[in-house]
N, C-alpha and C positions, 0 to 999 in steps of 0.2 A: 393526791390525784393530779394527773398532768392535764395540759390544755386539750390533748386529744380526747381523753375520757370526758372532760368537762363539757366540751362542745357537743359530744354525742348525747350526754345526759340532758343538756339544756334543750337540744332540738327535740328529743322525744318528750320532754316535759311540756314544751309548748304545743305539741301535737295532741295532748290529752283531751281537751275539749272537743276537737274535731273528731277524734276517735270515738268518743262517747256519743256524738251527735249523729253519725252516719255509719252505715254498715254495708255499703255496696262495694262490689269487687273493684270498680273503677277507682273508688276512693282509696282502697288499700294499695292498689298498684301505684297510684300517684305518691302515696306516703312512703312506700318502699323506695321509689326513685329519689324522693327527697332525702331519706335517711342515707342512702348510698352517696348522694352528692355531698351531704354534710360530712360524712366520714372521709371522703376523698379530699375535700378542702382542708380538713384538719390534718390529714396525713401530709399533704403538700406543704402546709405551713410549718409543720414540725420537722420536715425533712427526714422522716424515719421510715420511708417506704420499705427498705430492706430489713427493718427490724420487725415487721408485722406480716403475718400470713394474711395478705390482703383479701384474697378470695373468700377465705374462711370468715373474716370479720364482716365483710359486706353481706354475705349470705345470712349470718347471724342477725345482722341489723334488720334485714327484710323479714326474717322469721319472727324476730322480737316484736316488730310493729304489728304484724298480724295477730300474734298471740296476745298482745296487750288488749287489742280490741275484743278478742274472744273471751278472755277470762280475767282481765285486769292485772295479770301478773307479768306481762311482757317487759315492762320497764324494769322491774326488779331483776328479772332473768338477764336482760341485756347488761344491766349495771354490774351484776356479779360476774358474768362471762367476760366482759371487757376488762374488769378489774383484775380478774385472775390471770388473764392473758397478758395484761400489761405488767403485772408484778413479775411473772415468769420471765418475760423478755428483758425487763430492766436488770434482772439478775444475770441473764445470759449474755447481754450485749457487750459487757466488759470483758468477757472471756475471749480475747483475741490476741494474736501475735502482732507486734509492732514492727513496721517496715520503714527502712531508710534507703533513700535513693542516692547513688554516687555516680557523678559523671567523670569517668576516667580520662576524658579528653581535656579537662580543665583543672589543673593542679592549683591548690591555694597555698602550698608551701614551696619555698624556693628550691628545696632539695628534690622535689618531685618533677617529673616530666610528663607531658601529654602522652597518652597511650593509644595505640591503634592496632586493630586486628590481632595478630599473633602475640603482640605485647600484652594485650588484655588477658589472654590465656596464661601467659607466663606470670602475670601479676596475681591472678586468682590462685595459681599453684603456690606462689610464694605466700599468699595470705593463708591458704590452707595449711601449708607446712609450718607457719608461725604459730599454729594453735588458734587461728582466727583472731589475731591481734587487731583490734579496732584502730590502733594508732596508724596502721597502714592506710586504712580507709579515710582517716581524717586529713590525709594529704590532698584530697580531691573535693571538688565542689559538691555540696549536698544542699538541696533546697530546704527551706525552713518549714517543711511539711512532712508529717508522718502519715502513713496509712495503717489502718488496723484491719487485719484479715482473719476471719474465722475459718477460711478454707482456701485452697489454692487450686483454682480451676478456671482457666481462661482459654476458650477455643482459639484456634488459629486465626490471627488477625494481623494488622499492620503494626510494625514495631513502634511507630510514633505514638501509639496509644499509651504506653507506659509513662513517658515524660509528661503527657497531658494529665494522666491520673494523679501525678504528684505536683500538678500545677506549675511545672518547671517554666513554662513560657508565658505565664500570666503576669499581669502588671506588677504585683508585689515582689516577684522573683527578680533577682539582679542580673542573672545570666541566661542567655539562650542555650538550650540543650537540644542538640540534634539526636535523632533516634538510634544512634549506634554507639558502641563502646561504653556501656554503662552496666552497673550491677545494682541489685537491691538485696538487702539483708533483712530478713524477718527473724525476730528472736523473742524468747520468753521461756516459760516453763509450762509443761503440760502434765496432767495427771492421768495415769493409766486407768481406763474404765474397768478393765478385767485383766487378771493375771494371765500370763502365757507368753509364747514366743511369736514375734511378729516380723514383718518386713515391709518396708515402703515399696510402692510401685508407682513410678512416675516418669514424666517426660518434660524436658525443658528445651525450648527453642530460643536461645542456643543451648543453654545448659541449666540444669537444676541440681543442686547439691544439698543434701540433708545431713546435718551433724546432730546426732541424738546422743545425749549423755556423754558429750565430748568425744564421740567417735563418728567418723563419716560412714554412714550406712546406706547412702544412695548417691550415685553420680550418673546422670543420664542426660542424653540429648545429642545435638550435633557436636558440641565441643566436650572434650574430656580433659579438664584442666590437670588432673593428677598425672596424666600421660603427656601433658604439654602439647596437645594436638587439637586444632580448631575444628577439624572435620572428621575425627576418628569415628564418631558415632554412626556415620553413614557407610563405613567400610564393611563389606560383607565378611571379610576375614575377621574383623574385630567382633562382629555379631556372632560368628561361629565360635570364636575363642571364648567369649563370656558365657555362652550357653552350653558349654560342656559340663559333664557331671563334676569335674574338678572345680570349675568356676562357680557353678551353682546358681546361675542367673536364668530367669525365664523372661522371654519377650512375649507379652500378651498382645495379640492382634484383635481388633474389633472392627466390625463392619462400619462403624461410625468414624473410624480414624484411618481412612485409606492412604492419605498422604504420609502419615507417620509410620504406617505399616511398610509402605514402599521405601521410604528413605532410611528409617532406623530399624526396620525389622519388627517393630512393635513398641510397646511401652514396657520399660525394663523394671525388673524387680531388683531390690538391693540385698544387702547382707542381713541376716537375721539378728535379732536382739530379744532379750527376755526382760519382762517388766512385772512388777507387783501391783495389784489393784490398789488404788488410793495413794500410791506414791508418786511424787512429782519428779520430773526429769527435765533438765535444760535442753532446749532445742534451738537450732539456727537453720534457716533455710536461705540459700543463696540462689538467686535467679539472675541471669545475665543475657544481654543481647549484644552481638558484636557487629555483623555487617549492617544491621539496620533495615532489613527488608521485612521479613515476617517474624511473628512473635506468638508465643502461646506456651501454656504449661498445664500440667495436671498433677495432682498428688493424691494417690489412693493408699490404703493400708490393708494388709492381708494378715489374718491370724493363721499361723501354721497348724495344719491338721494332717492326718494320714492321707487325705485326698489332695493335698496341695502339690501341684506340679513343681518338682524341684528345679528343673532346668529345661532348656530347649525352646524352640520357637513354636508357640501355641497358636494354632489357627483360630479364626473367629468362632467357629462352631464349638470349640472346646474351651475357650477363654472364659473364666468365671467373671460374674459381675461382682466387683469388690466394693469394700466400704470406702466412702470418701473420708479422707483425713480431715476432721473438722473439730473446732474447739468450742462451739456452742450449737444451739438448736437450728441455726439457719443452714440452708442448702442453696446451691446455685440454681437459677432458673434460666434456661436458654432463651426464653422469650424476653426476659428482662435484660439479659446480657446483650441480645441483639439490639434492643432499644438503646442501651448505653453506648454500643459501638457506632450508632448512627445519630448521636445526640448533637444538638446545636448545628445542624446542617452538615456535619462531618460524617464520613463513612470510613470506619477502620476495618471493615470486614474483608475477608479474602475468600473467594469462591462463592458458590451459590448456596452452600449450607455451612452451618457452624460445626466444625470438626472437633469433637471431644468424646471421651469414652463414657459409657454408662456407669452408674454407681448405685449402690444399694440405698434405698430411701431411708431405711432404719439404721443408718451408719452410727456406730457408737460415738460418744462425745469424749474427746480428750481435752477436758476443760483446761483452759490456759489460766495461769496464775497472774493476777493483776494487783498492783500495789494499791493501798487504801487511798492514796492521793491521786490515782490516775483518773483522768477525765473519762466520761462516758464516750465510747466510740462505737461506730458500726462501720460496715464495709465501705459505705459510700461517703462517709464524712472525712474531710481533710482537717486534721487536727494539728495546729501549730505546736511544736515541741516546747515544753517548759524548760527554761534554761537551768532550772534547779534539778532536773531529772538526771540520773546517772546514765547519760547516753552520749554517743559521739557528738551529736548535735549540741547537746547541752554543754559539754566540755568546750566545744569550739566557741560557743557564744560567750561562755565565761572568759575564755582567753581573749576574745575580741573586746570585751568590756574592759579588761585589764589593760590591753594595749591602748585603747582610746583614752583611758584614765591617765596612763603614763604619758601619752602624747600631749594631753592637755597640760599636765604639770610642767613638761619641758617647755611648751610654748609660753607659759606664764613666766618662767625663769628668763 
């Protein structure tokens, strides 16, 4: 049992004499507030807010205190409910994709050069054409922080939010990272929840590219790297080209995404692919920002049926509410996102409302495969990469250790 559950159990245990002694409504109200406060303090200490359904657990705490007084069973009910919830979430929280940030303005290899604007698009095209060879990425500065994501859903905000999320400009990081000309790669393996034919539906500002089972199945946003064009996504001619029956792309418009509807024609569907339930597939997700102004992305997934629009620009009244592509039981909460975008006296929001598409609450889970040695991660934790992991960051650290060791030997001579 963890500290979270222990503190809840202890607080309710200490309340037992008081519960037995008094039965008035004011007493119960005070005890409920006390239980809620105890739960919140434990949650803050453990830093696991995004891992728990907070409203659900606090309501259970209140009900459990009342029921304990009524029939003496409340403590046992609370213990079992929290224990069950905790076990489920600890099983789920590791099911995430791991993300690495690369600042393309700051090369770490002598052969590489700083990239700006159209050069970033050219680099992404070269990276995609290479079969997503990580050695190209290792030429550029990457902070010693990984992020773990169970979903990809960030409303329109300021581009400086991403470097901050990866702690690029905090004390332990060596180099300052400006909010433009960078990319992030999330990778892992996901297990199909149900057999069938699917397609991703997404948008990235500036771009989002999804490579599933070693094939690029979605490329969407302002920039279209495969066409070597930084603003092609905003072209009306391009939008008409990709939504023809021959191209087979649908652009879904939602009333919650007026800016993306206006600029990009909507949120684009990708090419279809077929999966078998229970089978794992490799996946990589590339997200990039080039000018450094606004930023945002979303990634949904659609199972193909006879009613699926095959192509065209679909207006808000006809656009379906799709499943969120997610790898565990968590889902984004716009209220919590709004708080995160205004944390520590900073404001990364753009406009008066958060712009993001709706998604189905019961979205299926494409569980991500995590190695046995992987640390527990959730969406808001910043996890330092293990140098022994088979990652670009791990390999770079290993190379740096060898270089330091070699340098010390030379100095001794």
